[in-house]
KEMARDO-905009 format. One record per atom (N, C-alpha, C): residue in three letters; x, y, z. Coordinates in steps of 0.02 Angstrom, whole numbers. Example, Ala and Ser with C-alpha at 12.3 -4.5 7.8 and 13.67 -1.06 7.14 Angstrom:
2
 rest   east  north     up
  ala    660   -284    390
  ala    615   -225    390
  ala    660   -165    390
  ser    642   -112    354
  ser    684    -53    357
  ser    645      2    394
//
This chain:
72
 rest   east  north     up
  met     45    -54     -4
  met      6     -7    -11
  met     43     48     -8
  val     89     66     51
  val    145    125     54
  val    167    125    -32
  gln    196     74    -55
  gln    221     90   -139
  gln    186    125   -188
  arg    122     97   -175
  arg     71    123   -216
  arg     58    218   -208
  cys     65    209   -132
  cys     50    301   -120
  cys    104    331   -145
  ile    165    303   -140
  ile    222    336   -175
  ile    208    346   -242
  leu    199    294   -283
  leu    209    304   -356
  leu    141    352   -369
  asp     77    349   -335
  asp     26    398   -362
  asp     60    456   -337
  ala     94    462   -293
  ala    114    557   -283
  ala    184    563   -323
  leu    201    519   -369
  leu    262    539   -410
  leu    229    559   -480
  val    184    498   -488
  val    148    517   -560
  val    121    580   -562
  ser    105    582   -497
  ser     34    653   -515
  ser     78    720   -507
  asp    143    722   -530
  asp    177    783   -533
  asp    215    765   -609
  pro    191    797   -654
  pro    207    809   -728
  pro    281    801   -747
  lys    322    849   -717
  lys    411    857   -720
  lys    423    771   -693
  ile    389    762   -642
  ile    432    696   -607
  ile    423    637   -667
  arg    345    638   -680
  arg    344    597   -722
  arg    375    600   -803
  glu    388    643   -817
  glu    431    648   -884
  glu    492    627   -875
  asp    523    641   -806
  asp    596    631   -805
  asp    591    563   -773
  ala    556    522   -748
  ala    563    477   -699
  ala    555    396   -754
  phe    497    403   -795
  phe    470    352   -840
  phe    510    361   -907
  gln    560    308   -913
  gln    582    321   -993
  gln    537    276  -1027
  pro    568    280  -1096
  pro    517    233  -1155
  pro    528    178  -1147
  thr    584    139  -1099
  thr    595     76  -1082
  thr    565     51  -1025
  ser    526     78   -976
  ser    499     68   -931
  ser    428     44   -961
  phe    407    -24   -910
  phe    335    -42   -936
  phe    314    -57   -881
  gly    350    -86   -832
  gly    299   -110   -756
  gly    255    -59   -709
  gly    201    -63   -712
  gly    164     -5   -654
  gly    167     62   -685
  ile    178     70   -747
  ile    169    149   -793
  ile    127    145   -810
  pro     73    209   -812
  pro     15    206   -842
  pro     22    211   -932
  lys    -27    207   -946
  lys    -40    182  -1025
  lys    -27    287  -1039
  lys     -4    282  -1097
  lys     11    363  -1136
  lys    -45    346  -1176
  arg    -54    415  -1176
  arg   -152    428  -1228
  arg   -132    413  -1295
  glu    -58    422  -1313
  glu    -37    408  -1389
  glu    -19    337  -1396
  ala    -12    307  -1344
  ala      3    241  -1351
  ala    -60    184  -1371
  lys    -43    120  -1388
  lys    -80     72  -1427
  lys    -69     32  -1366
  leu    -33     14  -1337
  leu      9    -36  -1292
  leu     26     -1  -1233
  ala     36    -53  -1181
  ala     58    -28  -1110
  ala     77   -104  -1079
  gly    118    -91  -1020
  gly    117   -138   -969
  gly    146   -202  -1031
  val    144   -279  -1009
  val    173   -332  -1050
  val    185   -332  -1122
  pro    113   -304  -1152
  pro    118   -298  -1222
  pro    155   -272  -1244
  ala    168   -204  -1233
  ala    203   -149  -1224
  ala    262   -168  -1232
  ala    303   -203  -1183
  ala    359   -222  -1169
  ala    382   -288  -1206
  ile    340   -332  -1242
  ile    350   -373  -1289
  ile    363   -345  -1371
  gln    312   -297  -1363
  gln    306   -268  -1443
  gln    385   -213  -1437
  ala    411   -200  -1392
  ala    465   -162  -1382
  ala    546   -206  -1391
  val    541   -277  -1376
  val    576   -335  -1384
  val    579   -341  -1467
  leu    518   -345  -1486
  leu    513   -378  -1542
  leu    550   -322  -1609
  asp    532   -247  -1572
  asp    549   -199  -1614
  asp    623   -210  -1621
  ala    648   -202  -1561
  ala    731   -210  -1559
  ala    769   -257  -1599
  ile    744   -315  -1590
  ile    756   -389  -1622
  ile    740   -371  -1707
  ala    694   -333  -1726
  ala    690   -315  -1806
  ala    737   -270  -1808
  ser    764   -230  -1782
  ser    822   -178  -1787
  ser    908   -198  -1789
  gly    887   -255  -1760
  gly    968   -294  -1765
  gly    986   -314  -1685
  gly    935   -288  -1645
  gly    966   -307  -1570
  gly    961   -367  -1547
  thr   1024   -389  -1502
  thr   1034   -457  -1483
  thr   1051   -473  -1418
  his   1028   -437  -1380
  his   1038   -428  -1305
  his    977   -378  -1289
  val    936   -405  -1212
  val    921   -392  -1173
  val    914   -378  -1099
  ile    927   -324  -1083
  ile    939   -316  -1002
  ile    871   -308   -972
  val    856   -344   -906
  val    806   -368   -874
  val    832   -320   -795
  ala    789   -283   -776
  ala    814   -257   -704
  ala    747   -244   -674
  asp    738   -263   -621
  asp    693   -275   -568
  asp    709   -250   -508
  ile    664   -218   -478
  ile    685   -202   -385
  ile    636   -229   -346
  ala    593   -278   -363
  ala    549   -301   -319
  ala    586   -343   -260
  ser    635   -355   -260
  ser    678   -415   -212
  ser    697   -337   -155
  phe    710   -265   -177
  phe    729   -214   -143
  phe    679   -221    -78
  phe    602   -199   -136
  phe    563   -182    -68
  phe    528   -262    -42
  trp    542   -315    -59
  trp    541   -367    -11
  trp    580   -362     46
  asp    653   -347     44
  asp    681   -342     98
  asp    670   -301    153
  leu    621   -248    129
  leu    604   -195    177
  leu    552   -235    224
  tyr    515   -275    195
  tyr    458   -303    243
  tyr    499   -358    289
  ile    552   -396    278
  ile    599   -448    313
  ile    599   -394    382
//
């Protein structure tokens, strides 16, 4: 619940939203008006587009374990 409150507070500020969320951010990011996809479908499409453009590697990062450690 605390994490969600922090996210809601951050995304309510347009400047923070603009700087914090990169084009390659997908998890927990609200769908942009001009976007056709969001979340997992958008992430999959981004990977497919990168492969089509010659991409050969994917970097996956997740901070879930960071938040889990806070509860222990």
